[in-house]
N, C-alpha and C positions, 0 to 999 in steps of 0.2 A: 283817686275819686272818679268813679263811676259816674258817667254824663246823666244826668238828672232824667233824660226820655227812656233810658232803659233801665233805670232804678227800680226796683222791685220790694226795697223795704219800708219804712214808714213812710208817711205824707209829710210834707216839708210846708212850713207857713211859705205864704207866699213872695214874702220879704227874701228868706233866706232860699226859694227856689230861685228868684231872680237873681240873686249874688251869685250862686252857683252858674247859672246860664252865662252869665258874666265872664266868671273866672274861665270856663269852655270854651268862649269865643276868644279870650285873651292868647289862650295857649293852643289853638288851633293852627293847624297847617295847611297851606293851601294844596292843590292839586294843579297848579300851573304848568309846572314842569316836570311834566311825569313821561317822560322821555327815555327810551331804553337805552343804556350805558353802549357804548362802541363796543364792549369785549365780547357781547352778545356775538352768536351766528346769526345769519337773516331769518332762520327757523324760528330761534328763541326770540329773536326782538317781535317777530310775528303773534307770537304766544303771548308776549309781553304788553302787546296794544291789545289783544283781545280780553287778555283779562282786567287792565286799565279800563277799558269801554265799560265794562261789566259790574267789576267791583267798585263801587262808588264812595266806598267808605274807605279805600286806602289812600294816602296822602304823600308827600315828597320824602317823608321821612321811612316810607315802606319800600324804597325805590332798590334799597339793595337786599332787603330781602325777596324780593318780587325778582330780581335778577339772580339770583341764588335758584330760584325756584324753576325760573325758565330754564337757567344752565343746565341743572338736572334733569329735567324733562328732555331737553333736545339731546343729553348723552344718554338717557334711558332710551331713546328712540333708536340713536346710533347702536348701542346694545341690542335690541329687538331685531335690529335689521342686519347685525353681525351673526345673530343665533338664525336666522332664516334660512333652513334647511339643513341646519344639524340638528342633533339630540342634545337632550341635558346630560347624557353620561359620553365620555370620549374613550375610546380605547386605544391606549398608549403602550409602548414597549417598553420594558425598564430596563436597566443596565443590565440584568440577568437574561435577557433574553423573553422576558413570558410578556403574556399581554395583559396588562391590568387596567381597571375601570378609573378613569376619573371624572370629576364633574366638570363640564364646561365650565371653562374660567369667565364666560361672558355672563354665568349664573350670578356670580359675586358681584360685578357690576350692577346687573338688574336689582339685586336685592339692596345693594347699598342706595343706588339712586331711588327707589323706591320709599326706602326708608326716610331719606334728605327731603322728597317729596312730601312726603304724609307729617313731617316734622314743621317743613316752613308753611304749608298749606295751613295748619292749626293756628300756627303764629299769624296767620295773616287773614284768617278767617274763609279762606277760599272753600271749605266744607258747609254740608249742610248742617251738621250739628254745630261748627263753630259759628256759624252766622245766625243760630237761633237765640244766642246771649246777645245778639243785636236788635232783636227785635221786641218792638215797644209792647207793655203788657195790656193786655185788656182791660180795660174798666171794669168792676164788678157789676154796675147796672148793667154793661151791654153785654156782659157775660151771662146775665140771666134771662136778659132777651133772647139769647142766642142759644138757650139750653133747649134742647131738643126734646120732644115729651116721648116718654117710653111707657107703650101701652100697657107692658107688664107693671109698672110701678102704679100705673092709675088704678088697676086693677085689684093689686095686693092692698091701695087704699081702702077700695070699695070695701073688700072683704073682710078686712080688720075693722 
């Protein structure tokens, strides 16, 4: 069930809208205990608190996903630090004594953690595009008032 505020479909009668709002309030979860889990590192706990302060739409049911996001972010920073000063390609000697180019193993970690963060941020609504679905639509009356006059359209209307 979409929240009434962000529903963009048909108009609901007042009674039906109030019934939906009451049901939304019934299923709403609080934000009182938005505390980072003890398993997170100190750096990940700081990131957790930063996100909780800014992302007002998250609730207590989001704690596990947010903790996983912060943990992936923390491990991603570890991989970035480990790669500092090294190249993406490492030269290693194989069993035959030949020098072979190998991809830096930290690149795999970087890719894995970035993928994790992308998936979790989409589920949590942390990205700009993901947050757009949370925005309330502008009523048509206000949209008409907000319309910017286009001088070219005015000119073409006079010409026709």
